[in-house]
C-alpha positions in Angstrom: -14.1 15.8 58.8 -14.8 12.1 58.5 -16.6 10.0 56.0 -19.7 8.5 57.2 -22.3 5.7 55.7 -24.6 8.0 53.4 -28.2 6.8 53.8 -28.8 6.5 49.9 -26.7 3.4 50.3 -26.1 1.9 53.4 -23.3 -1.2 54.1 -24.9 -4.3 53.0 -28.3 -2.7 51.7 -29.8 -3.7 48.6 -29.4 -0.8 45.8 -32.3 1.3 45.4 -34.9 0.4 43.1 -34.1 2.9 40.0 -30.6 1.2 40.1 -31.2 -2.3 40.1 -30.7 -2.6 36.6 -27.5 -1.6 36.9 -24.4 -4.5 38.1 -23.2 -4.2 41.8 -19.7 -3.4 41.7 -16.9 -4.7 44.6 -17.1 -3.0 47.8 -14.4 -1.1 47.9 -12.6 -0.5 51.9 -12.4 3.6 52.7 -11.0 4.9 56.1 -11.7 1.3 57.5 -15.4 1.9 56.4 -17.2 -0.5 53.4 -19.0 1.5 51.0 -21.2 -0.3 48.1 -21.0 1.4 44.7 -24.4 -0.1 42.7 -23.4 1.4 39.5 -20.4 2.5 37.5 -21.3 5.7 36.6 -22.9 7.0 40.1 -20.1 8.1 42.8 -22.0 9.0 46.4 -20.1 10.9 48.8 -21.2 11.8 52.3 -19.2 14.4 54.1 -19.8 15.4 57.1 -20.0 19.2 58.7 -19.6 20.4 61.5 -23.4 21.0 61.7 -24.8 19.0 59.5 -24.1 16.1 57.0 -24.3 16.9 53.0 -24.2 14.3 50.3 -22.6 15.5 47.2 -23.3 13.5 44.1 -21.1 13.6 41.4 -22.0 12.2 37.8 -19.1 11.3 35.5 -19.1 9.6 32.5 -15.9 6.9 31.2 -14.8 7.2 27.8 -13.9 4.3 25.6 -9.9 3.9 27.2 -11.3 4.6 30.6 -10.1 8.4 30.8 -12.6 11.4 32.3 -14.8 13.3 29.9 -16.5 16.6 30.5 -19.7 15.8 28.9 -21.1 12.4 27.3 -19.5 11.1 24.4 -20.9 11.1 21.0 -22.4 7.7 19.8 -21.5 6.6 16.6 -24.7 5.6 14.3 -25.0 3.1 11.7 -25.2 5.9 8.6 -22.4 7.8 9.9 -20.2 4.4 9.9 -21.2 4.1 6.4 -20.6 7.3 5.2 -17.5 7.4 6.7 -16.7 4.0 4.9 -18.1 5.4 1.5 -15.9 8.6 0.9 -12.8 6.4 2.4 -13.5 4.1 -0.5 -13.9 7.1 -3.2 -10.6 8.5 -2.1 -8.4 5.7 -1.9 -9.8 4.5 -5.5 -8.2 8.3 -6.8 -5.4 7.7 -4.7 -4.3 4.1 -6.3 -5.8 4.9 -10.0 -3.5 7.9 -9.7 -0.6 5.5 -8.6 -1.1 3.2 -11.1 -0.8 5.6 -13.7 1.7 7.4 -12.6 3.7 3.9 -12.2 2.5 2.7 -15.8 3.8 6.3 -17.2 7.3 5.6 -15.6 7.9 2.5 -16.4 7.0 3.3 -20.2 9.1 6.3 -20.2 12.2 4.3 -18.7 11.7 1.8 -21.3 11.5 4.0 -24.4 14.2 6.0 -22.7 16.5 2.7 -22.3 15.3 1.2 -26.1 16.5 5.1 -27.3 19.9 4.8 -25.6 20.6 1.3 -26.4 19.6 2.2 -30.4 22.7 5.1 -30.5 25.0 2.9 -29.0 24.4 -0.3 -31.3 24.2 2.3 -34.2 27.4 4.1 -33.7 29.2 0.4 -33.1 27.7 -0.3 -36.5 29.2 2.6 -38.2 32.5 2.5 -36.7 32.7 -1.1 -38.0 31.7 -0.6 -41.6 34.0 3.1 -41.6 36.8 0.6 -40.8 35.8 -2.2 -43.1 38.4 -3.1 -45.7 41.7 -2.8 -43.3 44.4 -4.4 -44.5 47.7 -3.9 -46.3 48.0 -2.4 -49.5 47.4 -3.6 -52.7 43.9 -5.1 -50.9 42.8 -8.6 -52.0 39.9 -8.8 -50.3 36.0 -6.9 -51.0 35.6 -4.7 -47.7 31.6 -6.2 -47.9 31.4 -9.4 -48.8 27.7 -9.5 -48.4 25.7 -6.8 -49.3 21.7 -7.1 -48.9 19.0 -4.8 -47.5 18.6 -6.1 -44.2 21.8 -8.1 -44.0 25.9 -7.0 -44.1 29.0 -8.8 -44.1 32.5 -6.7 -43.3 35.6 -8.0 -43.8 39.1 -6.6 -42.5 42.8 -8.3 -42.3 43.6 -7.3 -38.6 47.2 -9.4 -38.8 48.1 -8.3 -41.9 48.9 -11.7 -43.4 46.3 -11.1 -46.7 44.1 -13.7 -45.1 40.5 -13.2 -44.0 40.6 -15.9 -41.4 41.4 -14.7 -38.0 38.8 -14.3 -34.8 37.2 -10.9 -35.7 37.9 -10.3 -39.0 34.8 -11.5 -40.8 32.0 -9.5 -39.0 28.4 -10.2 -40.0 25.5 -8.0 -38.8 21.3 -9.2 -39.0 18.2 -8.6 -38.1 16.5 -11.7 -36.4 12.8 -11.3 -35.5 13.3 -8.3 -33.0 17.0 -8.6 -32.3 19.8 -6.9 -34.0 22.8 -9.9 -33.4 26.5 -9.6 -33.7 28.9 -12.4 -35.2 32.1 -12.1 -35.1 33.2 -15.7 -34.9 31.8 -16.5 -31.4 28.5 -16.9 -32.6 25.9 -14.3 -33.2 25.3 -12.4 -30.5 22.4 -10.2 -29.1 23.2 -6.7 -29.1 19.9 -4.8 -28.9 16.5 -5.9 -28.8 13.1 -4.1 -29.7 14.1 -3.6 -33.2 11.4 -2.9 -35.6 13.8 -2.7 -38.5 16.7 -2.6 -40.1 17.6 -1.3 -44.1 21.0 -1.1 -45.6 21.6 1.0 -48.7 24.8 0.8 -50.6 26.1 4.0 -52.8 29.1 4.0 -55.4 31.8 6.7 -55.6 29.4 9.4 -57.1 26.6 8.5 -54.4 24.6 6.2 -57.1 22.9 3.2 -55.9 25.2 -0.3 -56.4 24.9 -3.7 -56.1 28.0 -4.8 -56.7 29.9 -5.6 -53.2 33.2 -4.7 -55.1 31.8 -1.0 -55.8 30.4 0.1 -52.8 32.1 3.3 -51.2 29.3 4.1 -48.8 26.5 2.7 -46.6 23.5 4.4 -45.4 22.3 2.6 -42.3 18.5 3.0 -41.1 17.2 1.8 -37.6 14.0 1.8 -36.3 13.5 1.0 -32.8 10.5 1.0 -30.2 10.0 0.2 -26.2 10.4 -3.3 -25.1 7.5 -3.0 -22.5 5.2 -0.9 -23.9 2.3 -2.8 -25.0 -0.4 0.2 -25.1 1.0 2.2 -28.2 3.2 0.4 -30.4 3.0 3.5 -32.8 5.7 5.4 -30.7 9.1 4.7 -32.0 12.8 6.1 -32.7 14.4 5.9 -35.7 18.0 6.3 -36.4 20.0 7.0 -39.4 23.5 7.8 -40.7 25.8 7.9 -44.0 28.9 5.9 -43.5 32.2 6.2 -45.9 34.7 3.5 -46.4 38.0 4.9 -45.5 39.8 1.6 -47.0 38.2 2.2 -50.4 
């Protein structure tokens, strides 16, 4: 079976009138003959039979990637595109809002947890130093607490046993500066924790009654109130720590 020139598209002949709008494709050699295709969607195949010539015309549609598809590809209208963009915008806004809220809640929770943890550590350290205040040889020649104020306390202890409070670490000062709890043991006031809303000391004598004289103090009640450092939205959420410490060396 050989390939013959179809009467529909003779070699070198102009395209039919119904196809004059289509651009002419380049010529392609097929079995020594040159067949001109006048439209990308039209393919004319001339098949020679034993008795008569048969012309088979095949219509095909190319997809965006050039692949053959079963039927014509559906067109995307402007209304469909606008609806899709609107739905995408609504879903994206909801997702980003949920993500932002989740990150905010996580940040606030982490900040509050860190504040509570730091408050426990600071209170435990302060209570331990109050408990050992007045440490030294007996009979003692110095006061365990030299300064007893509602927000300021100065502790003394004789670490080297020479009876003189002059060495490094023998005088310890705890005070609240703005929202930072500071400790000074001879090397300057060092910050311990931030985000402290209030610090209060109460001083009791041996019978549990409030007292002002430093020599009569036997028990110190400490109240520490902390807040999350990065919690700018809700400043009402605070953590309160309270403990009662007995001086062991008095």
